[in-house]
C-alpha positions in Angstrom: 184.9 146.2 76.3 182.7 148.6 78.8 184.2 149.2 82.1 182.1 147.0 84.3 182.9 143.8 81.8 186.2 144.7 82.2 186.0 144.5 86.0 184.1 141.4 85.7 186.5 139.4 83.6 189.1 140.8 85.4 187.8 139.6 88.5 187.2 136.3 87.1 190.9 135.7 85.7 192.1 136.7 89.3 189.9 134.3 90.9 190.7 131.4 88.5 194.7 132.3 89.2 194.2 132.5 92.7 192.6 128.6 93.0 195.3 127.3 90.6 198.0 128.9 93.0 196.4 126.5 96.0 197.8 123.3 96.7 195.2 120.5 95.4 194.7 119.5 98.7 193.2 123.1 99.7 191.4 123.2 96.6 189.6 119.9 98.3 189.1 122.2 101.4 187.5 124.8 99.2 185.2 122.4 97.4 183.8 120.4 100.5 183.2 124.2 101.9 181.3 124.9 98.5 179.4 121.6 98.8 178.3 122.4 102.4 177.2 125.7 101.6 175.1 124.6 98.5 173.7 121.9 100.9 172.8 123.6 103.5 170.8 125.8 101.1 169.1 122.8 98.8 167.4 120.2 100.0 169.8 117.2 99.0 168.7 114.6 101.1 167.7 112.6 97.9 165.4 109.2 97.4 167.8 106.6 95.6 167.4 106.2 92.2 165.7 103.2 90.8 167.6 100.2 89.8 168.4 101.4 86.3 169.0 105.2 87.5 165.7 106.2 86.8 164.7 109.3 89.2 161.7 111.5 89.4 162.2 115.3 89.0 163.3 117.5 91.9 163.8 121.2 92.6 167.7 120.7 93.5 167.9 118.9 90.0 169.2 122.2 88.4 172.3 122.6 90.6 173.0 118.9 90.7 176.0 119.2 87.9 177.7 121.5 90.3 176.9 119.8 93.4 178.4 117.0 91.6 181.7 119.0 90.7 182.4 120.0 94.2 181.8 116.5 95.5 184.3 115.1 93.1 187.2 117.5 93.8 186.3 117.8 97.7 187.7 114.3 97.6 191.3 115.7 97.5 191.1 117.4 100.8 193.4 115.3 103.2 191.4 113.2 105.4 188.2 113.7 103.5 185.4 111.2 103.8 186.3 109.7 100.7 183.5 106.8 100.8 181.1 109.5 101.7 181.8 112.0 98.6 182.4 109.5 96.1 178.8 108.2 97.1 177.7 112.0 97.4 179.1 112.5 93.7 177.3 109.7 92.2 173.8 110.7 93.9 174.3 114.1 92.0 175.8 112.5 88.7 172.2 110.9 88.0 170.3 113.5 89.2 172.6 115.8 86.6 172.4 113.3 83.9 168.5 113.0 84.1 168.0 116.7 84.1 170.5 117.5 80.9 168.3 114.3 79.1 165.3 115.7 80.2 166.1 119.2 78.5 167.5 117.3 75.5 171.1 118.1 76.3 172.7 115.1 75.2 176.0 116.3 75.1 176.3 117.2 78.8 174.4 113.9 79.5 177.3 112.0 78.1 179.7 113.6 80.2 177.6 113.2 83.6 177.1 109.8 82.4 180.3 108.7 81.1 181.9 110.3 84.7 179.6 107.8 86.8 180.6 104.8 84.8 184.1 105.6 85.7 183.4 105.5 89.8 180.4 103.3 89.6 180.3 99.1 89.6 178.0 96.5 88.6 174.6 97.5 87.4 175.0 101.0 88.4 177.7 101.1 86.2 175.6 99.1 83.4 173.3 101.7 83.3 175.5 104.7 83.1 177.1 103.0 79.9 173.7 102.1 78.8 172.7 105.8 79.4 176.2 107.0 77.2 175.2 104.6 74.4 171.7 106.4 74.2 173.0 109.9 73.9 175.7 108.9 71.3 173.0 107.3 69.4 170.5 110.3 69.6 173.3 113.0 68.3 174.2 110.4 65.1 177.3 109.0 66.8 176.9 105.6 66.0 180.5 104.4 65.9 180.9 105.5 69.9 177.3 104.4 70.8 178.1 101.0 69.4 181.8 100.4 71.0 179.8 101.6 74.3 177.0 99.4 74.0 179.7 96.3 73.6 181.5 97.3 76.7 177.9 97.6 78.5 177.0 93.9 77.1 180.3 92.7 78.5 180.1 94.2 81.7 176.0 93.0 81.8 177.3 88.9 81.2 180.1 89.5 83.5 178.5 90.8 86.7 175.0 91.7 86.1 171.6 89.9 85.6 168.9 88.7 83.1 167.3 92.2 82.5 170.9 93.6 81.7 171.8 91.4 79.4 168.3 91.8 77.5 169.0 95.4 77.8 172.3 95.3 76.5 171.4 93.3 73.4 168.5 95.2 72.4 170.4 98.7 72.5 173.0 96.8 70.0 170.4 95.7 67.8 168.8 99.1 67.5 172.2 100.6 66.9 172.8 98.0 64.1 169.2 98.5 62.6 170.1 102.2 62.4 173.1 101.1 60.4 171.3 99.1 57.9 172.3 95.8 59.2 169.0 94.1 59.4 170.6 90.6 59.4 172.8 91.4 62.7 170.0 93.2 64.4 167.6 90.7 64.1 170.2 88.6 65.3 170.9 90.1 68.6 166.9 90.6 69.3 166.8 87.2 69.0 169.0 86.5 71.1 167.5 88.5 73.7 164.2 87.1 73.4 165.7 84.0 74.6 165.8 85.3 78.0 162.3 86.2 78.3 160.8 84.8 81.3 164.0 84.3 83.3 163.0 87.6 85.3 162.6 90.0 82.7 160.3 92.7 83.1 156.8 93.0 80.8 158.5 96.3 79.6 161.5 95.1 78.7 160.3 92.3 76.8 157.6 94.6 75.3 160.2 97.2 73.7 162.6 94.0 72.5 159.6 92.7 70.8 158.7 95.7 69.1 162.4 96.1 67.5 162.0 93.0 66.3 158.8 94.1 64.5 161.2 97.3 63.2 163.5 94.9 61.9 161.2 92.3 60.2 159.4 95.9 58.9 162.6 96.7 57.2 163.4 93.0 56.0 159.9 93.4 54.5 157.9 90.6 56.4 155.1 92.9 56.6 152.1 90.4 58.3 155.1 89.1 61.3 155.9 92.8 61.8 152.5 94.4 62.2 152.1 91.0 65.0 155.1 92.0 66.5 153.8 95.9 67.4 150.4 94.5 68.3 151.9 92.7 70.7 154.2 95.3 71.8 151.5 98.0 72.2 149.4 95.3 74.1 151.9 94.9 76.7 153.5 98.3 76.7 149.8 99.4 77.9 149.8 96.6 80.5 152.9 98.0 81.9 151.9 101.5 81.8 154.9 102.4 79.8 153.2 105.4 77.5 156.5 106.6 76.0 157.2 103.5 74.1 153.7 102.7 73.7 153.5 106.2 71.2 156.9 104.7 69.7 155.1 101.7 68.7 151.7 103.5 67.7 153.7 105.4 65.2 155.8 102.1 63.6 152.7 100.5 63.5 151.2 103.5 62.0 153.8 103.7 59.1 153.5 100.2 58.7 149.7 100.6 57.9 150.2 103.7 55.4 152.6 101.9 53.6 151.6 98.4 53.3 147.9 98.0 54.6 145.2 100.6 55.3 146.5 104.5 54.9 143.3 105.3 57.1 143.9 103.3 59.9 147.7 104.1 59.6 147.2 107.7 59.8 144.6 107.1 62.9 147.6 105.3 64.4 150.1 108.2 63.9 147.6 111.2 65.6 147.2 108.4 68.5 150.9 108.5 69.0 151.0 111.9 68.9 148.5 112.6 71.5 150.6 110.3 73.6 153.8 111.9 73.0 152.2 115.3 73.7 151.0 113.7 77.1 154.0 112.6 78.1 156.3 115.9 76.7 158.2 113.6 74.3 159.7 116.4 71.6 161.6 113.6 70.6 159.3 111.3 69.0 156.6 113.6 68.3 159.1 115.6 66.0 159.5 112.1 64.3 155.5 111.3 64.1 155.0 115.0 62.3 158.0 113.9 60.0 155.9 110.6 58.9 153.0 112.9 58.7 154.3 115.2 56.4 155.3 112.1 54.0 152.0 111.3 54.2 150.3 114.6 53.2 152.8 114.5 50.3 151.8 111.4 49.0 148.3 112.2 48.6 149.4 115.5 46.9 148.7 118.1 49.7 152.0 119.4 49.3 151.5 122.7 51.3 150.1 121.2 54.4 153.0 118.6 54.2 155.5 121.7 54.0 153.5 123.0 57.1 153.7 119.8 59.1 157.6 119.6 58.5 157.9 123.1 60.1 156.1 121.8 62.9 158.2 118.6 63.1 161.3 121.2 62.9 160.3 123.0 66.1 160.3 119.3 67.8 163.7 118.7 66.7 165.0 121.7 67.6 163.4 121.3 71.1 164.9 118.2 71.4 168.2 118.7 70.3 167.4 115.9 67.4 170.0 116.7 64.6 169.2 113.7 63.1 165.6 113.9 62.6 166.0 117.8 61.9 168.0 116.6 58.4 165.4 113.9 57.7 162.8 116.7 58.1 164.4 119.3 55.9 164.4 116.5 53.3 160.9 116.1 53.7 160.0 119.6 53.3 162.5 120.0 50.2 160.6 116.8 48.4 156.9 118.4 48.9 158.6 122.1 47.8 159.9 120.3 44.6 156.5 118.4 44.3 154.7 122.1 44.2 157.3 123.7 42.0 159.1 125.7 44.5 162.6 124.3 43.1 164.5 126.8 44.7 163.0 126.3 48.5 163.8 122.5 47.6 167.7 123.3 46.7 167.9 125.2 50.2 166.3 122.6 51.9 168.3 119.6 50.5 171.5 122.1 51.3 170.7 122.1 54.9 169.6 118.3 55.0 173.0 117.6 52.9 175.2 119.8 56.1 173.2 117.7 58.8 173.5 114.0 57.5 177.3 114.7 57.1 177.5 116.1 60.8 176.2 113.5 62.4 177.5 110.6 60.1 174.0 109.6 58.4 175.6 108.2 55.5 172.5 106.3 53.9 170.2 109.9 54.0 173.3 111.7 52.8 172.7 109.5 49.7 169.4 109.5 49.6 169.4 113.7 49.4 172.3 113.5 46.9 169.6 111.6 44.7 167.0 114.1 45.4 168.8 116.5 44.3 169.4 115.4 41.4 165.6 115.3 40.9 165.5 119.0 41.1 168.5 119.7 38.9 166.6 117.7 36.1 163.4 119.3 36.5 165.4 122.5 36.4 166.9 121.5 33.3 170.6 121.0 34.5 171.4 117.6 32.8 175.1 117.4 33.8 174.7 119.0 37.6 172.2 116.6 37.7 174.5 113.4 36.6 177.1 114.4 38.8 174.7 114.3 42.0 173.5 110.9 40.9 176.8 109.5 40.8 177.5 110.9 44.1 174.4 109.4 45.5 174.0 106.1 43.9 177.8 105.6 44.8 177.7 106.5 48.7 174.2 104.4 48.8 175.8 101.1 47.3 178.9 101.8 49.5 177.0 101.7 52.4 174.3 99.2 51.8 176.1 96.9 49.6 175.2 96.0 45.5 171.3 96.3 46.2 171.5 99.6 48.0 169.6 102.7 45.8 166.8 100.2 43.8 164.4 102.3 44.3 166.3 105.4 43.7 167.6 103.9 40.2 163.4 103.5 39.6 163.2 106.6 40.5 165.8 108.3 38.8 164.5 106.1 35.5 161.4 107.8 35.6 162.5 111.1 36.0 165.1 111.1 33.0 162.2 109.8 30.7 160.0 112.7 31.9 162.7 115.2 31.3 162.8 113.8 28.2 167.2 112.5 28.9 168.7 109.3 28.9 168.7 107.5 32.1 172.1 107.6 34.1 172.7 103.8 33.7 
């Protein structure tokens, strides 16, 4: 350690030790002084957040987390104005949580929204819980996202209004959809739709309709899904919700590519990407690029698919979207395998598997194991291919039920026939 580093390290240790030697009440005074100094330097006269905790960025957002911490511990000072400090802490937590979200720091945002949910009540507490659930879902922590969403739903029913109830049902529906439980997801979203016209906003109705479209598509009800997507896009344009307009343009594009007019679907995907670029939505921009990579691969444009998958990965890394990064590795592996780059395909699948396991994406893990079987068959490693197959199909059937992995079975049989081996089942 260099002399200056040693000095700074020792200074930090001594400072922390001195802080801990003070009684809690005196620490409260120190935090109050620090809060006053920071507030004298930054413009901390804040506009009230919207009813759903919506905020517009301000220069002080970068220090909001520090302000929230000082406001929290200043409450330990004797004779502190507790109500004022608690109110200020809540204001700063909202700014800090929104700032963390804008920078795709989901771990930090969870900490801020969770603290807000501990000190808030009513609608403010509901929206804090909702944001915790969203961040957990973005990180692939589906169990935690569901637990928090259930708590938010109960609070919405008992203490809030129709709009919060619809939002909570929609969030739970989205979580169950992501876990492959389409029946439960549809039931929750249809419950939400029963409240339409009872004080719900056009934006919330549109998003619920769009999520129903997602469930119908996954259930094979393609015409119904198309109509729902088109209706959702229409309502979102009326509401001026550009970000979610992009989401359902993308969904409609994917539907058209797979089940309808592929050229139209590709145009819709490019429209969605243009929207995401306008609103700096790295998460959905990356997902749209993933879909374009799949489209290029299906057309035999494997090098182009690899290039687009690379772009998607850059977006996912900017967004901190580990779940979709894993899918992008799997997509790139698929294109590399078809192009004959087997070493690259294996390397990408190993990255994909590590991420799928990290975020708990068991369905994609099972699919990646089946993809590894395809690579091993091409390499002539039939024993290794069989092991990967048994792991992958076993996982898919455990998660999705007896019918899970049917498309993988078809692909396995075709690959075995092409490689000159008997099918594995």
